[in-house]
N, CA, C and O of each residue as an XYZ file, in Angstrom:
644
protein
N       0.715     -1.064      0.181
C      -0.224     -0.036      0.011
C       0.778      1.141     -0.119
O       1.845      1.059      0.489
N       0.516      2.162     -0.827
C       1.062      3.476     -0.882
C       0.346      4.517     -0.006
O      -0.874      4.611      0.127
N       1.279      5.280      0.568
C       0.498      6.407      1.305
C       0.847      7.850      0.697
O       1.692      7.957     -0.192
N       0.176      8.922      1.202
C       0.202     10.187      0.666
C       1.712     10.708      0.563
O       2.299     11.268     -0.363
N       2.105     10.353      1.752
C       3.574     10.808      2.097
C       4.669     10.299      0.854
O       5.646     10.964      0.508
N       4.327      9.141      0.344
C       5.420      8.379     -0.559
C       5.074      8.754     -1.915
O       5.782      8.244     -2.783
N       4.145      9.530     -2.297
C       3.778      9.804     -3.593
C       4.442     11.330     -4.018
O       4.263     12.326     -3.317
N       5.114     11.338     -5.089
C       5.616     12.461     -5.388
C       4.841     13.295     -6.593
O       4.354     12.680     -7.542
N       4.771     14.585     -6.500
C       4.279     15.411     -7.437
C       5.138     15.109     -8.867
O       6.366     15.193     -8.839
N       4.419     14.748    -10.139
C       5.012     14.449    -11.261
C       5.144     12.907    -11.435
O       5.561     12.505    -12.521
N       4.845     12.057    -10.519
C       4.932     10.714    -10.508
C       3.785     10.276    -11.493
O       2.668     10.793    -11.512
N       4.151      9.402    -12.190
C       3.052      8.805    -13.308
C       2.906      7.241    -13.322
O       3.804      6.426    -13.110
N       1.672      7.005    -13.597
C       1.581      5.348    -13.505
C       0.679      4.980    -14.821
O      -0.270      5.687    -15.162
N       1.029      3.942    -15.439
C       0.281      3.212    -16.394
C      -0.653      2.519    -15.738
O      -0.274      1.874    -14.760
N      -1.969      2.489    -16.085
C      -3.021      1.750    -15.320
C      -3.662      0.593    -16.117
O      -4.468     -0.166    -15.579
N      -3.315      0.480    -17.323
C      -3.604     -0.800    -18.092
C      -4.246     -0.276    -19.481
O      -4.221      0.937    -19.690
N      -4.800     -1.111    -20.402
C      -5.413     -0.804    -21.609
C      -6.446     -1.665    -21.856
O      -6.577     -2.763    -21.314
N      -7.298     -1.109    -22.794
C      -8.449     -1.663    -23.183
C      -8.899     -1.575    -24.766
O      -8.908     -0.560    -25.462
N      -9.250     -2.837    -25.125
C      -9.308     -2.982    -26.678
C     -10.950     -2.997    -26.784
O     -11.608     -3.926    -26.315
N     -11.470     -2.003    -27.372
C     -12.963     -1.775    -27.638
C     -13.362     -2.677    -28.752
O     -12.748     -2.798    -29.812
N     -14.386     -3.259    -28.428
C     -15.226     -4.372    -29.337
C     -16.248     -3.694    -29.889
O     -16.523     -2.678    -29.252
N     -17.021     -3.915    -30.999
C     -18.067     -3.256    -31.805
C     -19.259     -3.959    -30.536
O     -20.073     -3.204    -30.005
N     -19.216     -5.148    -30.250
C     -20.279     -5.703    -29.283
C     -20.561     -4.804    -28.036
O     -21.626     -4.276    -27.718
N     -19.420     -4.762    -27.443
C     -19.422     -4.031    -26.025
C     -19.746     -2.375    -26.388
O     -20.486     -1.782    -25.603
N     -19.311     -1.787    -27.322
C     -19.645     -0.400    -27.754
C     -21.208     -0.357    -27.969
O     -21.898      0.452    -27.349
N     -21.693     -1.169    -28.784
C     -23.191     -1.232    -28.796
C     -24.005     -1.438    -27.575
O     -25.018     -0.778    -27.344
N     -23.552     -2.348    -26.811
C     -24.126     -2.523    -25.460
C     -24.242     -1.540    -24.755
O     -25.337     -1.141    -24.358
N     -23.016     -0.927    -24.453
C     -22.868      0.422    -23.518
C     -23.724      1.504    -24.127
O     -24.530      2.046    -23.371
N     -23.671      1.879    -25.320
C     -24.322      2.884    -25.886
C     -25.902      2.801    -25.893
O     -26.639      3.779    -25.761
N     -26.335      1.435    -26.074
C     -27.735      1.252    -25.963
C     -28.310      1.601    -24.753
O     -29.400      2.166    -24.676
N     -27.474      1.222    -23.595
C     -27.965      1.666    -22.259
C     -27.649      3.142    -21.833
O     -28.518      3.770    -21.228
N     -26.581      3.655    -22.090
C     -26.313      4.890    -21.484
C     -25.927      6.163    -22.461
O     -25.610      7.256    -21.991
N     -25.988      5.910    -23.787
C     -25.537      7.162    -24.631
C     -26.254      6.653    -26.127
O     -25.500      6.409    -27.069
N     -27.392      6.542    -26.249
C     -28.040      6.112    -27.605
C     -27.931      7.009    -28.512
O     -29.044      7.403    -28.859
N     -27.017      7.547    -29.095
C     -26.850      8.425    -30.358
C     -26.618      7.585    -31.611
O     -25.953      6.549    -31.574
N     -27.085      7.977    -32.525
C     -26.891      7.004    -33.818
C     -25.559      6.564    -34.204
O     -25.394      5.448    -34.697
N     -24.513      7.448    -33.990
C     -23.320      7.013    -34.333
C     -22.521      6.188    -33.255
O     -21.307      5.989    -33.295
N     -23.390      5.737    -32.282
C     -22.839      4.884    -31.270
C     -23.789      3.482    -31.213
O     -23.356      2.427    -30.749
N     -25.089      3.635    -31.735
C     -25.894      2.345    -31.738
C     -26.329      1.821    -33.182
O     -26.937      0.770    -33.385
N     -25.996      2.552    -33.955
C     -26.442      2.135    -35.541
C     -25.259      2.157    -36.492
O     -24.890      3.225    -36.980
N     -24.694      1.087    -36.750
C     -23.249      1.070    -37.566
C     -23.571      1.755    -39.008
O     -22.685      2.386    -39.585
N     -24.842      1.610    -39.556
C     -25.206      2.115    -40.864
C     -25.296      3.658    -40.623
O     -24.662      4.362    -41.409
N     -25.955      4.220    -39.703
C     -26.041      5.569    -39.409
C     -24.684      6.218    -39.243
O     -24.417      7.305    -39.756
N     -23.752      5.447    -38.439
C     -22.426      5.991    -38.003
C     -21.571      5.845    -39.405
O     -20.570      6.556    -39.486
N     -21.807      5.191    -40.246
C     -21.092      5.204    -41.537
C     -21.354      6.506    -42.422
O     -20.530      6.908    -43.243
N     -22.521      7.098    -42.190
C     -22.938      8.265    -42.803
C     -22.456      9.522    -41.929
O     -22.345     10.661    -42.383
N     -22.212      9.176    -40.728
C     -21.821     10.327    -40.020
C     -20.428     11.075    -40.279
O     -19.783     10.647    -41.237
N     -19.936     12.031    -39.623
C     -18.458     12.469    -39.900
C     -17.573     11.591    -39.285
O     -16.384     11.727    -39.576
N     -17.925     10.617    -38.404
C     -16.921      9.810    -38.050
C     -16.596      8.528    -38.935
O     -15.519      7.941    -38.833
N     -17.561      8.150    -39.775
C     -17.264      7.328    -40.953
C     -17.557      5.778    -40.502
O     -17.690      4.849    -41.299
N     -17.634      5.669    -39.031
C     -17.766      4.310    -38.682
C     -18.290      4.301    -37.168
O     -18.175      5.366    -36.563
N     -18.812      3.290    -36.541
C     -19.337      3.186    -35.294
C     -18.170      3.777    -34.465
O     -16.989      3.621    -34.776
N     -18.624      4.509    -33.318
C     -17.415      4.877    -32.292
C     -18.121      4.770    -31.009
O     -19.328      4.862    -30.789
N     -17.041      4.537    -30.117
C     -17.612      4.320    -28.793
C     -17.936      5.660    -28.131
O     -17.379      6.702    -28.474
N     -18.797      5.595    -27.236
C     -19.309      6.803    -26.440
C     -18.129      7.187    -25.585
O     -17.350      6.372    -25.091
N     -18.061      8.499    -25.451
C     -16.932      9.005    -24.612
C     -17.277      8.750    -23.166
O     -16.367      8.836    -22.341
N     -18.394      8.470    -22.808
C     -18.649      7.789    -21.340
C     -18.016      6.503    -21.360
O     -17.352      6.101    -20.404
N     -18.182      5.879    -22.348
C     -17.577      4.317    -22.151
C     -16.120      4.480    -21.962
O     -15.501      3.841    -21.111
N     -15.551      5.379    -22.799
C     -14.059      5.462    -22.792
C     -13.612      5.869    -21.402
O     -12.647      5.376    -20.819
N     -14.500      6.928    -20.873
C     -13.983      7.373    -19.504
C     -14.239      6.217    -18.523
O     -13.430      6.050    -17.610
N     -15.277      5.429    -18.640
C     -15.675      4.319    -17.820
C     -14.468      3.406    -17.918
O     -13.948      3.149    -16.832
N     -13.904      2.855    -19.010
C     -12.831      2.142    -19.082
C     -11.545      2.618    -18.412
O     -10.755      1.796    -17.948
N     -11.325      3.903    -18.355
C     -10.267      4.440    -17.711
C     -10.489      4.108    -16.340
O      -9.625      3.483    -15.726
N     -11.781      4.535    -15.680
C     -11.816      4.220    -14.345
C     -11.756      2.639    -13.878
O     -11.348      2.313    -12.763
N     -12.153      1.824    -14.739
C     -12.086      0.326    -14.630
C     -10.538      0.018    -14.395
O     -10.105     -0.707    -13.500
N      -9.816      0.659    -15.305
C      -8.372      0.330    -15.333
C      -7.655      0.871    -14.052
O      -6.713      0.235    -13.579
N      -8.126      2.137    -13.436
C      -7.649      2.888    -12.384
C      -7.879      1.887    -11.130
O      -6.980      1.562    -10.355
N      -9.093      1.492    -11.059
C      -9.674      0.602     -9.839
C      -8.692     -0.814     -9.800
O      -8.112     -1.219     -8.793
N      -8.662     -1.378    -10.989
C      -7.930     -2.673    -11.078
C      -6.319     -2.565    -10.901
O      -5.648     -3.482    -10.427
N      -5.863     -1.503    -11.279
C      -4.344     -1.071    -11.041
C      -4.366     -0.858     -9.585
O      -3.432     -1.455     -9.049
N      -5.075     -0.245     -8.806
C      -5.051     -0.140     -7.469
C      -5.158     -1.106     -6.602
O      -4.393     -1.266     -5.651
N      -6.258     -1.912     -6.922
C      -6.398     -3.210     -6.357
C      -5.299     -4.242     -6.580
O      -5.273     -5.276     -5.912
N      -4.434     -3.980     -7.474
C      -3.303     -5.042     -7.655
C      -2.146     -4.617     -6.797
O      -1.174     -5.349     -6.603
N      -2.267     -3.505     -6.327
C      -1.123     -2.901     -5.342
C      -0.990     -3.837     -4.035
O      -2.069     -4.243     -3.605
N      -0.029     -4.174     -3.456
C       0.074     -4.988     -2.288
C      -0.572     -4.180     -1.098
O      -0.273     -2.994     -0.954
N      -1.235     -4.650     -0.457
C      -1.799     -4.234      0.759
C      -1.386     -4.577      2.154
O      -1.023     -5.712      2.462
N      -1.451     -3.546      3.018
C      -1.019     -3.867      4.319
C      -2.250     -4.293      5.265
O      -3.353     -3.761      5.135
N      -2.015     -5.185      6.124
C      -3.038     -5.568      7.029
C      -3.737     -4.219      7.912
O      -3.020     -3.355      8.416
N      -4.955     -4.204      7.987
C      -5.673     -3.285      8.718
C      -5.257     -3.491     10.222
O      -5.125     -4.630     10.671
N      -5.052     -2.365     10.994
C      -4.857     -2.418     12.461
C      -6.128     -2.166     12.996
O      -6.901     -1.363     12.474
N      -6.428     -2.906     14.163
C      -7.750     -2.834     14.759
C      -7.868     -1.230     15.061
O      -6.961     -0.517     15.489
N      -9.214     -0.832     14.735
C      -9.591      0.435     15.080
C      -9.252      1.488     13.915
O      -9.600      2.666     13.985
N      -8.592      0.984     12.919
C      -8.094      1.658     11.829
C      -9.284      2.020     10.856
O      -9.970      1.051     10.527
N      -9.629      3.180     10.365
C     -10.691      3.269      9.288
C     -10.367      2.483      8.106
O      -9.253      2.685      7.623
N     -11.074      1.682      7.582
C     -10.934      1.064      6.365
C     -11.277      1.653      5.239
O     -12.184      2.483      5.307
N     -10.662      1.385      3.963
C     -10.758      1.859      2.867
C     -11.311      0.482      1.970
O     -10.819     -0.645      2.003
N     -12.603      0.995      1.089
C     -13.036     -0.123      0.374
C     -11.846     -0.698     -0.533
O     -11.008     -0.038     -1.147
N     -11.988     -2.183     -0.462
C     -10.866     -2.883     -1.270
C      -9.566     -2.828     -0.514
O      -8.647     -3.486     -1.000
N      -9.328     -2.139      0.619
C      -8.128     -2.335      1.180
C      -6.980     -1.490      0.680
O      -5.867     -1.671      1.174
N      -7.164     -0.565     -0.277
C      -6.475      0.348     -0.761
C      -6.263      1.678      0.064
O      -6.718      1.869      1.191
N      -5.491      2.582     -0.680
C      -5.016      3.865      0.292
C      -5.823      4.832     -0.463
O      -5.746      6.006     -0.103
N      -6.527      4.552     -1.377
C      -7.498      5.713     -1.915
C      -8.781      5.726     -1.402
O      -9.373      4.669     -1.183
N      -9.367      7.003     -1.146
C     -10.658      7.301     -0.679
C     -11.456      7.712     -1.592
O     -11.032      7.440     -2.715
N     -12.674      8.387     -1.577
C     -13.467      8.777     -2.680
C     -12.839     10.268     -3.573
O     -12.241     11.223     -3.077
N     -13.158     10.085     -4.768
C     -12.763     11.328     -5.634
C     -13.681     12.474     -5.313
O     -14.843     12.268     -4.963
N     -13.211     13.584     -5.421
C     -14.088     14.775     -5.447
C     -14.475     15.384     -6.596
O     -14.987     16.503     -6.593
N     -14.260     14.695     -7.663
C     -14.942     14.976     -9.046
C     -13.594     15.227    -10.032
O     -12.405     15.071     -9.752
N     -14.209     15.667    -11.270
C     -13.265     15.962    -12.231
C     -13.552     17.145    -12.907
O     -14.658     17.681    -12.835
N     -12.499     17.644    -13.645
C     -12.616     18.903    -14.547
C     -12.000     18.786    -15.839
O     -11.152     17.901    -15.951
N     -12.267     19.528    -16.872
C     -11.435     19.689    -18.048
C     -11.517     18.529    -18.678
O     -10.515     18.168    -19.295
N     -12.625     17.732    -18.680
C     -12.806     16.392    -19.536
C     -12.890     16.842    -20.818
O     -13.666     17.740    -21.146
N     -11.980     16.158    -21.743
C     -11.894     16.150    -23.401
C     -11.940     15.025    -23.807
O     -11.295     14.132    -23.258
N     -12.838     14.778    -25.030
C     -12.695     13.694    -25.777
C     -12.108     14.092    -27.069
O     -12.875     14.614    -27.878
N     -10.946     13.939    -27.374
C     -10.050     14.542    -28.294
C     -10.201     13.737    -29.834
O     -10.207     14.340    -30.907
N     -10.287     12.656    -29.722
C     -10.307     11.714    -30.981
C     -11.299     10.587    -30.660
O     -11.463     10.099    -29.542
N     -11.981     10.213    -31.861
C     -12.994      9.065    -31.686
C     -12.144      7.808    -31.397
O     -10.980      7.708    -31.784
N     -12.800      6.842    -30.685
C     -12.434      5.497    -30.347
C     -13.471      4.573    -31.297
O     -14.701      4.580    -31.268
N     -12.644      3.838    -32.081
C     -13.316      2.795    -33.023
C     -13.076      1.433    -32.591
O     -12.117      1.080    -31.904
N     -14.107      0.602    -33.083
C     -13.861     -0.752    -32.769
C     -12.588     -1.391    -33.040
O     -12.114     -1.302    -34.172
N     -11.950     -2.060    -32.075
C     -10.513     -2.566    -32.557
C      -9.470     -1.652    -31.992
O      -8.296     -2.024    -31.985
N      -9.829     -0.436    -31.500
C      -8.679      0.375    -30.902
C      -8.510     -0.137    -29.647
O      -9.457     -0.588    -29.003
N      -7.150     -0.101    -29.158
C      -6.744     -0.114    -27.748
C      -6.191      0.885    -27.236
O      -5.160      1.399    -27.670
N      -6.868      1.280    -26.197
C      -6.538      2.736    -25.437
C      -5.620      2.372    -24.331
O      -5.933      1.405    -23.635
N      -4.656      2.945    -24.108
C      -3.481      2.720    -22.725
C      -3.998      3.958    -21.937
O      -4.087      5.082    -22.430
N      -4.289      3.669    -20.818
C      -4.812      4.558    -19.763
C      -3.707      5.109    -18.829
O      -2.929      4.215    -18.496
N      -3.445      6.192    -18.368
C      -2.353      6.469    -17.268
C      -2.916      7.643    -16.392
O      -3.956      8.251    -16.645
N      -2.083      7.876    -15.324
C      -2.406      8.987    -14.376
C      -1.151      9.522    -14.053
O      -0.163      8.789    -14.024
N      -1.071     10.916    -13.768
C       0.010     11.635    -13.291
C      -0.461     12.479    -12.129
O      -1.564     13.025    -12.119
N       0.419     12.563    -11.155
C       0.119     13.411     -9.998
C       0.720     14.835    -10.263
O       1.893     15.027    -10.586
N      -0.114     15.691    -10.109
C       0.187     17.155    -10.531
C       0.391     17.878     -9.108
O       1.278     18.724     -8.998
N      -0.203     17.637     -8.325
C      -0.330     18.440     -7.050
C      -0.727     17.589     -5.936
O      -1.547     16.692     -6.134
N      -0.125     17.822     -4.563
C      -0.426     17.326     -3.345
C      -0.961     18.452     -2.448
O      -0.394     19.543     -2.379
N      -2.050     18.155     -1.780
C      -2.725     18.929     -0.892
C      -2.865     18.521      0.631
O      -3.582     17.524      0.713
N      -2.502     18.879      1.633
C      -2.763     18.503      2.862
C      -4.113     19.099      3.248
O      -4.563     20.106      2.703
N      -4.706     18.460      4.168
C      -6.201     18.670      4.645
C      -6.085     18.820      6.292
O      -6.006     17.848      7.043
N      -6.088     20.003      6.665
C      -6.219     20.189      8.203
C      -7.251     19.655      8.996
O      -7.196     19.311     10.176
N      -8.298     19.622      8.131
C      -9.561     19.214      9.012
C      -9.428     17.600      8.985
O     -10.039     17.008      9.874
N      -8.842     16.989      8.245
C      -8.800     15.524      7.894
C      -7.330     15.087      7.878
O      -6.812     14.830      6.792
N      -6.609     14.984      9.040
C      -5.233     14.741      9.068
C      -4.750     13.550      8.596
O      -3.569     13.461      8.261
N      -5.609     12.491      8.514
C      -5.391     11.114      8.020
C      -5.488     11.014      6.624
O      -5.172      9.966      6.061
N      -5.937     12.100      5.937
C      -5.903     12.134      4.505
C      -5.354     13.312      3.879
O      -5.177     14.374      4.476
N      -5.059     13.082      2.535
C      -4.513     14.253      1.679
C      -5.191     13.984      0.255
O      -5.659     12.941     -0.202
N      -5.094     15.227     -0.281
C      -5.700     15.393     -1.802
C      -4.457     15.225     -2.743
O      -3.353     15.749     -2.601
N      -4.831     14.473     -3.625
C      -3.859     14.288     -5.020
C      -4.771     14.910     -6.066
O      -5.905     14.536     -6.366
N      -3.989     16.053     -6.631
C      -4.690     16.470     -8.115
C      -3.861     15.584     -9.171
O      -2.661     15.307     -9.184
N      -4.752     15.280     -9.929
C      -4.127     14.257    -11.134
C      -4.564     14.662    -12.480
O      -5.691     15.132    -12.636
N      -3.681     14.501    -13.543
C      -3.902     14.673    -14.863
C      -4.153     13.245    -15.370
O      -3.323     12.410    -15.009
N      -5.104     12.857    -16.101
C      -5.559     11.425    -16.509
C      -5.791     11.448    -17.995
O      -6.494     12.253    -18.605
N      -5.141     10.514    -18.454
C      -5.438     10.420    -20.223
C      -5.532      8.987    -20.716
O      -5.269      8.041    -19.973
N      -5.913      8.838    -21.993
C      -6.168      7.606    -22.558
C      -5.440      7.872    -24.113
O      -5.828      8.780    -24.848
N      -4.423      7.009    -24.448
C      -3.933      7.182    -25.820
C      -4.130      5.867    -26.657
O      -3.956      4.752    -26.166
N      -4.505      6.084    -27.950
C      -4.691      4.804    -28.874
C      -3.433      4.241    -29.190
O      -2.381      4.663    -28.710
N      -3.516      3.256    -30.020
C      -2.382      2.480    -30.435
C      -1.468      3.079    -31.430
O      -0.353      2.619    -31.677
N      -2.038      4.236    -32.054
C      -1.173      5.210    -32.804
C      -0.484      6.229    -32.258
O       0.209      6.998    -32.924
N      -0.667      6.304    -30.771
C      -0.105      7.412    -30.022
C      -0.797      8.677    -29.856
O      -0.306      9.696    -29.370
N      -2.194      8.504    -30.379
C      -3.082      9.826    -30.383
C      -3.744      9.765    -29.120
O      -4.250      8.738    -28.668
N      -3.732     10.986    -28.503
C      -4.436     11.173    -27.068
C      -5.860     11.223    -27.469
O      -6.213     11.995    -28.361
N      -6.742     10.406    -26.833
C      -8.040     10.443    -27.143
C      -8.893     10.923    -26.068
O      -9.967     11.373    -26.467
N      -8.716     10.948    -24.888
C      -9.224     11.368    -23.664
C      -8.297     11.978    -22.709
O      -7.168     11.538    -22.495
N      -8.812     13.018    -22.133
C      -7.869     13.438    -20.842
C      -8.857     14.330    -19.971
O      -9.899     14.792    -20.434
N      -8.383     14.546    -18.534
C      -9.353     15.123    -17.615
C      -8.344     15.235    -16.433
O      -7.327     14.560    -16.272
N      -8.830     16.214    -15.650
C      -8.241     16.369    -14.324
C      -9.180     15.994    -12.963
O     -10.342     16.387    -12.863
N      -8.649     15.351    -12.153
C      -9.408     15.002    -11.091
C      -8.534     15.148     -9.795
O      -7.315     15.308     -9.745
N      -9.447     15.054     -8.736
C      -8.771     15.234     -7.289
C      -9.401     13.881     -6.441
O     -10.590     13.562     -6.432
N      -8.456     13.279     -5.839
C      -8.817     12.090     -5.225
C      -8.193     12.101     -3.671
O      -7.096     12.632     -3.502
N      -8.847     11.556     -2.631
C      -8.398     11.575     -1.356
C      -7.455     10.260     -1.354
O      -7.668      9.226     -1.987
N      -6.383     10.530     -0.513
C      -5.239      9.382     -0.502
C      -4.891      9.336      1.228
O      -4.578     10.282      1.950
N      -5.044      8.080      1.539
C      -4.741      7.846      2.979
C      -3.224      8.274      3.301
O      -2.288      8.014      2.545
N      -3.100      8.960      4.515
C      -1.646      9.311      4.992
C      -1.034      8.277      5.908
O      -1.734      7.427      6.457
N       0.018      8.337      6.039
C       0.601      7.166      6.872
C       0.110      7.266      8.277
O       0.075      8.395      8.765
N      -0.226      6.382      8.904
C      -0.878      6.222     10.305
C       0.515      6.595     11.269
O       0.437      6.584     12.497
């Protein structure tokens, strides 16, 4: 488990990759973003995209899935009696939101997106001394090296007990 004090501003982490398939793109879009270029391959061919594209929200959800899986794979320390637990045993708490979300390029079926995060700033919290805030820059890059999504977020991280 890593703690707030051990993280350096400027640190980056590769979170993993995801290859988007047409079937999952259609399933996600039908449930959450039913625009023609996400749910109808023929309509998508006539759109400016020229083919079916993943919902931007689908791309964002896959970043989150990789972030959670990456953090769940980190070694964990056993919790001490009376210590506040963190879901999954990790050192991260809830996020306080995101800003500056940009979907820069479409994601097509067959694209593999590599997701990453970079710590931009660390903020101590006087009212919650057991936690600190990390401000992060988050991104997804396709197999051609093109940035397809980026955003900034703030997340709580446990301080060393």
